[in-house]
N, C-alpha and C positions, 0 to 999 in steps of 0.2 A: 559541390564538387570538391573532392579532396585533391592533394598535390599530384596524385597519379592520374588525374582526369576521370576518376570514377565517381559517378553520382551515387550518393548514399541517401536513402530515404529514412527519415525519422518516423517512428510510429506516431500516428495521430493520437493526441490526448483524447480520452473518452469525454462524452458530453457532460458528465457529472463532475469532472475534475475542477477544483478551484485552488487558487494559490493559498487560501486560508481555509483549513478544514474546520469542521464543527468541534473536533476534539483532537488533541495532539498528545502522543506518548513518546518520550525520548528515553531510550534505554542504553546506558553506557556499560561497556564490558559485560554484555549479555551472556548468560549462561543457559543454553539449551531450553529445557522444558519450562523452567521458571519464567523466562521471558515470554514464551509462547502463551502460557496460561494467563499471565498478566495482560497481554495484548487482547486475547480472546475475551477475557472478562470485561475489559474496558469497551470493546466493540459491541458487546451485547447490550450496552446501555444506549446505543444510538437509536434514534427514531427513523422511520422510513424516509428515505431521501437524504439522509445525513452521511457525512464522511468522517473518517478518523485517519489521521496522518501519523505514521510510525517512523521513527528515526532509529536505525540500527547500524552496527558496524559490519554487518554481513548481509548477504541476500538470503532471506528466509524461505527457501523452496518449500519446506514442510508447512510453514504457515500459510503459503498460498493455497495448498491443497486443503488444509483444515478449514480455512475461511471460505473457499469455494464451496465446500461441502455444506457450509452453514448458509449459503445463498448470497455471499458477498462477492462483489466484483473488485478487482484491484488494478492499480497502475503503479509501476515501480520505476524509479529514476536513481541513478548513481549520483550522490551528492558528497562533495568534499571528504573523501576517505570513508564513506559509508553509503547508506541507502535511505531514500525517502520512499516509503510505500504508503499509498493511500488506499483505503478500503471504503467501499460505498455500499450502503444498505438500501437496496431498492424497495420501492413501495410494492403493494400487492398487485398481482397481475389480474387484470379484469377480463 
């Protein structure tokens, strides 16, 4: 409950989220397409069920769509002046 008596619900973390990702990429002073390409390339090396954690100084709305189209799930959290975004590569559907 906040100071005004309003209850705010925090989104529940997904089942696959872990404090320590399988791979971490930190990009400082990121510049558009270059950063997105670097992140996507790194994520493509993940195995099924693995996660990659990205640290950026902005929330990458375009990256969410690109990674969603490639089959990744994501979880984003604001962190000390930037963002931590975790992408999860699910296993095959049976």
